C-alpha positions in Angstrom: 15.7 -23.6 5.4 17.7 -20.4 6.0 20.0 -20.0 8.9 21.2 -16.6 10.3 24.6 -15.3 9.2 26.9 -15.1 12.1 28.5 -11.6 12.2 31.4 -11.7 14.6 32.6 -8.6 16.4 34.9 -6.5 14.3 34.8 -8.8 11.3 34.1 -8.0 7.6 31.2 -9.8 6.0 32.1 -13.5 5.5 35.3 -13.2 7.5 36.2 -15.7 10.3 36.8 -13.9 13.6 39.9 -14.3 15.6 39.1 -16.0 19.0 40.2 -13.7 21.8 39.3 -13.4 25.4 37.4 -10.2 24.6 35.0 -12.2 22.5 34.7 -14.8 25.2 33.9 -17.5 22.6 35.7 -20.8 22.8 37.3 -22.5 19.8 34.8 -25.4 20.4 31.9 -23.1 20.1 33.3 -21.5 16.9 33.8 -25.0 15.5 30.2 -25.9 16.3 28.8 -22.8 14.7 30.9 -23.3 11.6 29.8 -26.9 11.4 26.1 -25.9 11.8 26.4 -23.3 9.0 28.2 -25.8 6.7 25.6 -28.5 7.4 22.8 -26.1 6.8 24.2 -24.6 3.6 22.5 -27.0 1.3 19.1 -25.9 2.7 20.1 -22.2 2.9 21.4 -22.1 -0.6 19.2 -24.8 -1.9 17.8 -25.0 -5.3 14.2 -24.2 -6.1 11.9 -27.2 -6.6 12.5 -27.4 -10.3 16.2 -26.4 -10.3 19.1 -28.9 -10.7 21.5 -28.8 -7.7 24.0 -25.8 -8.0 22.8 -24.7 -11.4 24.5 -21.4 -12.3 22.5 -18.4 -11.4 21.4 -15.6 -13.8 22.3 -13.1 -11.2 24.1 -13.2 -7.8 23.8 -10.4 -5.3 26.5 -10.5 -2.7 28.1 -8.5 0.1 24.8 -7.1 1.2 22.5 -7.0 4.3 19.6 -9.1 3.1 16.5 -8.8 5.3 14.8 -12.0 4.2 11.6 -11.6 6.3 11.4 -15.4 6.6 9.9 -17.0 9.7 13.1 -16.2 11.7 13.8 -12.8 10.2 17.1 -14.2 8.9 19.7 -11.7 7.8 21.8 -13.0 4.9 24.6 -11.7 2.7 23.9 -13.1 -0.7 21.0 -14.1 -3.0 21.1 -16.0 -6.3 18.4 -15.7 -8.9 17.7 -17.9 -11.9 14.8 -17.7 -14.4 13.1 -15.1 -12.2 13.2 -17.2 -9.0 15.4 -17.2 -6.0 17.6 -20.3 -6.0 19.9 -19.6 -3.1 20.0 -17.4 0.0 22.8 -17.3 2.6 26.3 -16.1 3.2 28.7 -15.1 0.3 30.4 -18.5 0.6 27.1 -20.5 0.5 25.9 -18.7 -2.6 29.3 -18.9 -4.3 28.5 -22.2 -6.0 25.8 -20.5 -8.0 28.3 -18.2 -9.8 29.0 -19.4 -13.4 30.6 -18.0 -16.5 27.4 -16.2 -17.5 26.4 -15.0 -14.1 26.0 -11.3 -13.5 27.5 -10.6 -10.0 26.1 -7.6 -8.2 28.2 -6.3 -5.3 25.8 -4.7 -3.0 28.7 -3.1 -1.1 26.9 -3.5 2.2 23.7 -2.0 1.1 20.3 -3.5 2.2 18.1 -5.7 0.2 14.5 -6.4 1.2 11.6 -8.3 -0.4 9.7 -6.3 -3.0 7.0 -4.1 -1.4 3.6 -5.8 -1.7 1.0 -3.1 -1.8 -1.8 -4.2 0.6 -4.3 -1.6 -0.7 -4.3 1.2 -3.1 -5.9 2.3 -6.4 -3.1 1.7 -9.0 -4.6 3.1 -12.2 -6.4 5.9 -10.4 -3.1 7.0 -8.9 -1.7 7.3 -12.4 -4.7 9.0 -14.0 -4.9 11.4 -11.1 -1.3 12.4 -11.6 -1.8 12.9 -15.3 -5.3 14.5 -15.6 -6.4 16.0 -12.3 -5.5 19.4 -10.8 -3.4 18.7 -7.6 -5.4 20.3 -4.8 -3.4 18.8 -1.9 -2.3 21.1 1.0 1.2 20.8 2.6 2.9 18.5 3.3 1.8 16.9 0.0 0.9 19.9 -2.1 0.7 23.7 -2.0 -3.0 24.6 -1.7 -3.4 26.7 1.5 -6.7 28.5 0.8 -9.9 28.5 -1.3 -8.1 31.1 -3.5 -5.2 28.7 -4.1 -7.7 26.0 -5.0 -9.5 28.2 -7.5 -6.2 29.3 -9.0 -5.0 25.6 -9.4 -8.3 24.8 -11.2 -7.9 27.8 -13.5 -4.5 26.6 -14.5 -6.0 23.2 -15.2 -8.8 25.0 -17.3 -6.1 26.7 -19.4 -4.7 23.3 -20.5 -8.1 21.9 -21.5 -10.3 22.4 -24.6 -13.3 24.7 -24.3 -16.3 23.0 -22.6 -14.2 20.2 -21.0 -14.8 19.2 -17.4 -12.4 20.8 -15.0 -11.5 18.4 -12.3 -9.2 18.1 -9.3 -8.3 15.9 -6.4 -7.0 16.1 -2.9 -8.4 19.2 -1.2 -8.6 19.0 2.6 -11.1 21.4 4.3 -9.2 21.1 7.6 -5.9 22.4 6.1 -7.0 25.4 4.1 -7.2 28.8 5.7 -11.0 29.0 5.6 -11.4 25.6 7.4 -14.4 24.7 5.2 -15.2 22.8 2.0 -15.3 24.8 -1.2 -18.9 25.4 -2.4 -20.6 25.6 -5.8 -20.2 29.4 -5.6 -16.4 29.0 -5.1 -16.2 26.7 -8.1 -18.4 28.9 -10.2 -15.5 31.4 -10.0 -13.5 28.9 -12.1 -16.3 28.8 -14.7 -20.0 29.4 -14.5 -20.6 27.4 -17.7 -18.0 24.5 -17.8 -18.6 21.7 -15.3 -16.1 21.8 -12.4 -15.8 18.8 -10.1 -13.3 18.3 -7.3 -12.8 15.4 -4.9 -11.9 15.6 -1.2 -8.5 14.0 -0.2 -10.4 11.1 1.4 -12.1 10.2 -1.9 -15.5 10.1 0.0 -16.8 13.6 -0.7 -16.8 15.8 -3.8 -17.8 19.4 -4.7 -19.6 20.4 -8.0 -20.2 23.8 -9.5 -23.6 24.9 -10.8 -23.0 23.6 -14.3 -22.0 20.1 -13.0 -25.0 20.0 -10.6 -27.3 20.9 -13.5 -25.9 18.0 -15.6 -26.6 15.7 -12.7 -30.1 17.0 -12.2 -29.3 17.9 -8.6 -31.8 20.5 -7.3 -33.5 21.5 -4.1 -36.0 18.8 -4.8 -33.5 16.0 -5.2 -33.6 13.5 -2.3 -30.5 12.2 -0.6 -29.6 8.8 -2.1 -29.2 5.8 0.2 -25.8 5.9 1.8 -25.2 9.6 0.7 -25.9 13.2 1.5 -26.4 16.3 -0.6 -25.3 19.2 1.6 -27.6 22.2 1.4 -27.8 25.9 2.2 -30.1 27.1 4.9 -32.6 27.7 2.1 -32.5 24.1 1.0 -30.5 24.5 -2.2 -27.5 22.1 -2.8 -24.3 23.9 -1.7 -22.2 21.8 -4.0 -20.8 19.3 -1.5 -21.8 15.7 -2.1 -21.1 12.9 0.4 -20.5 9.2 -0.4 -23.0 7.8 -2.8 -24.4 11.2 -3.6 -21.2 11.9 -5.6 -22.4 9.5 -8.3 -25.3 11.8 -9.1 -22.8 14.1 -10.8 -19.7 11.8 -11.3 -21.8 9.4 -13.5 -22.0 12.2 -16.0 -18.3 12.8 -16.3 -16.9 11.8 -19.7 -14.8 8.6 -19.4 -11.1 8.7 -20.2 -10.2 7.5 -23.6 -8.3 4.2 -24.0 -5.1 6.2 -24.7 -5.6 8.3 -21.6 -6.0 5.2 -19.4 -2.8 3.7 -20.8 -1.1 7.0 -20.1 -2.3 6.8 -16.6 -1.1 3.2 -16.2 2.3 4.3 -17.5 2.4 7.1 -14.8 1.4 4.6 -12.1 4.2 2.3 -13.2 6.7 5.1 -12.7 5.3 6.0 -9.3 5.1 2.5 -7.9 8.3 1.0 -9.2 10.3 4.1 -8.0 8.8 3.4 -4.6 9.9 -0.3 -4.5 6.5 -1.8 -5.2 6.6 -5.1 -7.0 3.0 -6.1 -6.6 0.3 -3.3 -6.7 -3.3 -3.3 -5.8 -6.2 -2.1 -8.0 -9.0 -1.6 -5.4 -12.6 -1.5 -6.6 -11.8 -2.7 -10.1 -14.1 -2.8 -13.1 -13.8 -5.0 -16.2 -12.7 -2.2 -18.5 -9.9 -1.2 -16.1 -8.7 -4.8 -15.7 -8.7 -5.2 -19.5 -6.6 -2.0 -19.8 -4.1 -3.4 -17.3 -3.9 -6.6 -19.3 -3.4 -4.7 -22.5 -0.5 -2.8 -21.0 1.0 -6.0 -19.7 0.8 -7.8 -23.1 2.4 -4.8 -24.7 5.3 -4.9 -22.2 4.3 -1.7 -20.4 3.4 -3.3 -17.1 6.6 -4.5 -15.5 5.2 -5.1 -12.0 2.2 -7.2 -11.0 -1.3 -5.9 -10.2 -3.9 -7.7 -8.0 -7.4 -6.4 -8.9 -10.3 -6.4 -6.5 -13.7 -6.1 -8.2 -16.8 -5.0 -6.5 -19.8 -7.4 -6.2 -21.4 -5.5 -9.0 -18.4 -5.9 -11.3 -17.3 -9.4 -10.1 -18.9 -11.4 -12.9 -17.7 -9.1 -15.7 -14.2 -8.9 -14.3 -14.1 -12.7 -14.1 -14.7 -12.8 -17.9 -11.6 -10.7 -18.8 -9.0 -13.1 -20.3 -5.8 -12.8 -18.4 -2.7 -14.4 -20.0 0.1 -12.0 -19.3 0.9 -13.3 -15.8 1.0 -9.7 -14.6 -2.6 -9.2 -13.7 -4.5 -11.3 -11.2 -8.0 -11.2 -9.8 -8.1 -11.2 -6.0 -10.9 -10.8 -3.5 -14.0 -8.6 -3.7 -14.1 -5.1 -2.4 -17.0 -3.5 -0.5 -17.7 -0.5 1.7 -19.3 -0.2 5.2 -18.7 3.5 5.8 -16.8 6.5 4.6 -14.0 8.8 6.0 -13.6 10.0 9.5 -11.9 13.2 8.4 -14.9 13.7 6.1 -17.4 13.1 9.0 -18.8 10.1 7.0 -17.0 7.4 9.1 -19.5 5.4 11.2 -18.6 5.7 14.8 -19.9 4.0 17.9 -19.9 7.2 19.9 -20.3 10.8 18.6 -17.6 12.8 17.0 -15.4 14.8 19.3 -16.4 18.1 17.6 -20.0 18.3 16.9 -20.8 18.2 13.2 -23.0 21.2 12.2 -23.9 21.5 15.9 -25.2 18.0 16.3 -23.6 16.7 19.4 -25.0 13.2 18.8 -23.7 12.8 15.2 -21.9 9.5 14.7 -21.6 9.5 10.9 -23.6 6.9 8.9 -23.2 3.5 7.3 -22.7 3.3 3.6 -25.3 0.6 3.5 -27.6 -0.8 6.2 -26.5 -3.9 8.2 -28.9 -6.3 6.4 -27.7 -5.2 3.0 -24.1 -5.4 3.9 -24.6 -8.9 5.5 -26.4 -10.1 2.3 -23.6 -8.9 0.1 -20.9 -10.4 2.1 -22.8 -13.8 2.4 -23.0 -13.8 -1.4 -19.2 -13.3 -1.8 -18.4 -15.8 0.9 -20.8 -18.4 -0.6 -19.1 -18.0 -4.0 -15.8 -19.1 -2.3 -14.4 -15.7 -2.7 -12.5 -13.5 -0.2 -14.2 -10.3 1.0 -12.3 -7.1 1.7 -14.5 -4.4 3.3 -13.7 -0.8 3.9 -14.4 0.1 7.5 -13.0 3.1 9.4 -15.3 3.8 12.3 -15.8 1.2 15.1 -19.5 0.9 14.4 -18.8 0.1 10.8 -16.2 -2.5 11.8 -18.8 -4.1 14.1 -21.2 -4.4 11.2 -18.5 -5.9 9.1 -17.5 -8.5 11.7 -21.1 -9.4 12.3 -21.6 -10.0 8.6 -18.4 -12.1 8.4 -19.5 -14.1 11.4 -22.9 -14.8 10.0 -21.5 -15.8 6.6 -19.0 -18.2 8.0 -21.5 -19.7 10.4 -23.8 -20.4 7.5 -21.1 -21.8 5.3 -18.0 -22.7 7.3 -14.8 -22.4 5.3 -11.3 -22.7 6.5 -8.8 -19.9 5.9 -11.2 -17.5 4.2 -8.9 -14.6 5.0 -11.6 -11.9 4.9 -10.2 -8.4 5.5 -11.2 -5.2 7.1 -9.6 -2.4 5.0 -8.4 0.5 7.1 -9.7 -0.8 10.4 -8.9 2.6 11.7 -10.9 2.6 15.0 -10.8 -1.1 15.7 -11.4 -1.6 19.4 -9.7 -4.3 21.5 -12.9 -6.4 21.5 -13.1 -6.1 17.7 -9.5 -7.3 17.4 -10.5 -10.3 19.5 -13.3 -11.0 17.1 -11.0 -10.7 14.2 -8.7 -13.2 15.8 -11.5 -15.7 16.4 -12.9 -15.3 12.9 -9.5 -15.4 11.1 -10.1 -11.9 9.8 -7.1 -9.7 8.7 -7.0 -6.0 9.6 -5.2 -3.9 7.0 -4.3 -0.5 8.7 -4.0 2.8 6.9 -1.4 3.7 9.5 -0.4 6.9 7.7 -3.5 8.5 9.3 -1.3 9.1 12.3 1.0 11.3 10.2 -1.3 13.1 7.8 -4.4 13.5 10.1 -3.2 12.6 13.5 -3.4 16.1 15.0 -6.9 16.7 13.6 -8.1 13.3 14.7 -7.0 14.2 18.2 -8.3 17.8 18.3 -11.3 17.7 16.0 -12.7 14.3 14.9 -12.4 11.7 17.7 -10.5 13.3 20.6 -7.2 12.3 22.3 -8.2 8.9 23.7 -9.6 7.5 20.6 -7.0 9.1 18.4 -4.3 7.4 20.4 -5.7 4.0 19.2 -6.2 4.6 15.5 -4.6 1.9 13.4 -3.9 -0.3 16.5 -1.1 -2.3 15.0 0.6 -3.2 18.3 -2.6 -4.6 19.7 -3.1 -6.6 16.5 0.5 -7.9 16.6 0.2 -8.9 20.3 -2.7 -11.2 19.3 -0.7 -12.7 16.5 -2.9 -11.2 13.8 -1.0 -11.1 10.5 -2.0 -7.5 9.9 -0.9 -5.4 6.9 -0.4 -1.7 6.4 -1.1 0.4 3.3 -1.1 3.9 1.8 -4.4 3.9 0.0 -2.7 5.8 -2.9 -3.7 8.3 -4.3 -5.2 9.4 -1.0 -1.6 9.9 0.1 1.6 9.3 -2.0 3.0 5.8 -2.5 5.9 6.0 -0.1 6.5 2.7 1.6 9.4 3.9 3.6 7.3 6.7 5.1 4.6 4.1 5.7 7.0 1.9 7.7 8.3 5.0 9.5 4.8 6.0 10.4 4.0 2.6 11.9 7.2 2.6 13.9 7.1 6.2 15.1 3.4 7.3 14.9 4.5 11.0 14.5 2.0 13.6 13.2 2.9 16.5 10.9 3.4 18.6 14.0 5.8 16.1 15.5 3.4 14.8 18.2 3.4 11.1 19.0 -0.2 9.8 18.3 -0.5 6.8 20.5 2.9 5.6 21.6 1.5 2.3 22.9 0.6 1.3 19.3 4.1 1.7 17.9 5.6 -1.4 16.3 9.2 -2.5 15.4 10.7 -1.8 12.0 10.7 -5.5 11.2 7.1 -5.9 12.1 6.3 -2.9 9.8 8.4 -4.4 7.0 6.7 -7.7 7.4 3.3 -5.9 7.2 4.3 -4.5 3.8 5.8 -7.7 2.4 5.1 -11.2 3.6 1.9 -10.4 5.4 0.6 -8.4 2.4 1.4 -11.4 0.1 -0.4 -13.6 2.6 -3.5 -11.3 2.6 -3.7 -12.1 -1.2 -3.0 -15.9 -0.8 0.5 -15.4 -2.4 2.8 -16.1 0.6 4.1 -19.3 -1.0 5.6 -17.5 -3.9 6.2 -13.9 -2.8 6.7 -11.6 0.2 10.1 -12.9 1.5 13.5 -13.7 0.2 13.6 -17.5 0.3 14.7 -20.2 -2.2 11.9 -21.1 -4.6 10.1 -17.8 -4.4 9.9 -15.2 -7.1 12.8 -12.8 -7.1 10.9 -9.7 -6.2 13.6 -7.6 -4.5 14.4 -4.0 -3.6 17.8 -2.5 -2.9 17.8 0.3 -0.3 20.2 3.0 0.7 20.1 2.1 4.4 18.8 -0.7 6.7 15.4 0.2 8.1 16.0 -2.3 11.0 19.1 -0.5 12.3 19.0 3.2 11.4 17.6 5.7 13.8 13.8 5.0 13.5 13.0 8.7 12.8 15.1 8.5 9.6 13.4 5.5 8.1 11.3 7.8 5.9 14.5 9.1 4.3 15.7 5.8 3.1 15.9 5.8 -0.7 14.9 3.0 -3.1 18.0 2.4 -5.3 16.6 -0.4 -7.4 13.4 -2.4 -7.8 13.5 -5.9 -9.2 10.4 -7.9 -10.3 10.9 -11.6 -11.0 14.6 -11.1 -11.5 14.3 -8.2 -13.9 15.3 -4.6 -12.9 12.3 -2.3 -13.4 13.6 0.8 -11.7 17.1 2.1 -10.9 17.6 5.5 -9.3 18.9 7.9 -11.9 20.1 10.5 -9.3 22.1 8.1 -7.2 25.5 9.3 -6.0 28.4 8.1 -8.1 29.2 5.3 -5.6 25.7 4.0 -6.1 25.9 3.7 -9.9 26.4 0.2 -11.3 29.5 -0.5 -13.2 30.9 -3.6 -15.0 33.9 -5.2 -13.3 35.4 -8.7 -12.9 33.8 -10.8 -10.3 36.0 -11.2 -7.2 34.4 -14.5 -6.4 35.5 -16.5 -9.4 38.6 -17.2 -11.5 37.0 -15.9 -14.7 35.6 -12.6 -15.7 31.9 -12.4 -15.4 29.4 -9.6 -16.2 29.1 -7.7 -12.9 28.1 -4.5 -11.4 28.7 -2.8 -8.1 26.3 -0.7 -6.0 
């Protein structure tokens, strides 16, 4: 068990404070505190279950501010690592016994260490392949596309890099941020090419636009019926205008050539760079297929996957994914992903009450479910009956109600302790729905960056001021003791955990408006939601998510302490180093000279040891 480090006023780390009237602390109290720390040192700096007492560490980090995120949010000074696991946590003096002749001693020089970021939900490989092979169609603050003309120009640049006849694709356009305030159409994309297929995805990932050539390949005509759970948008004359909602996207997307094996590996390599630079030590592969899981395992066996990935198959891919042989220790199969609705900013989220701004003049429009209630309930019962965890995408409150009804029915039919089913995004979860989550043991995972990237438009266009003030209700969830998580859903938005934490704490929009001040949470709550709670969401809290003896040494060194800096500057904190199971997998190349590691004698021992100083 860890105990808090006592930092006396005016003292240096590890120093014993002088007892003065100003401190108003008696010598007896000082003696009691020192005795408590000494007595607890064996627990604080204790060995892991399989470690001999006081075995020398591979690496010792000292002189830092270590936010352990344990049950008491202990702040320590030093951490010892051996064979990839944490073997001691505590003060410099407590961890000193772990320094041996071969120990690398890292002087953190006051810098902050946190547990490795545990990605609660994203699309790891897709983030990498997007970065490598898709035209970036994002608008500020992510990209540079401000108009349909900019979008067309970006796709034309992409076309110039491709062989003749290849599909021209892009990702990330936002109809509410471009000058025309509309989706591009097939006619707009025909300006890129009338003969090559052009296919672009909305930033939400829940809509796409195809040009005439791509629609023809998909056989999409005026006579094509809308598929269940999808919509083909049409001109007043009934012709497809190019915009495809939800399941209708597959009418065209299913004809896209698949990436080659080499391209997938290139995308995985790009994702590794993106995620490790952000401090992620465990990533998520949402909606995984067997081929994708096999590609991740191939990268891991080849030594090209230095972080861990938890893959969530769909019900349709679950059996095939389970057959992939996983021996690397880097890839794990988690729960089963599903969808109840789409995206609020795409008008496909399923709401209990109509959208704030009528969609195409329909004042009663509430969006629609991705699948009907009976189908969703059947699918979730099947997953639950198999003893698996279910993680269901739900943005609108009507979709969340359907999900919770299905979870309740499944658990009533086959009770199971600690199933940990999850509502992914849970964007419009009402107070009564949070109560139901608490009763059912369901975890909400909030895409809290909606408040930053879309907060103004949620307030003014999609759901109005009152409902917008409650999106991603993390404070309400925390007040109920729900072990909620927060996530970035990359590549929908960039993998930036410090911005994610900042957003949960401040709830500022891109205009600087506060979207729902009552739902702001503390920096430590936000940090826990991206570390220990996220590990717990995947049944891994016993080995990851906090800095405690016996757990894997998944660690991140930061340029500042998110718990003590001005909250509005949390997003500016830099990741200096990312460590997975004791191995450094990223170190900032552009760090200031004082941040650069350098060998020097350890000040903590009488012999010279391999050391470095941050």
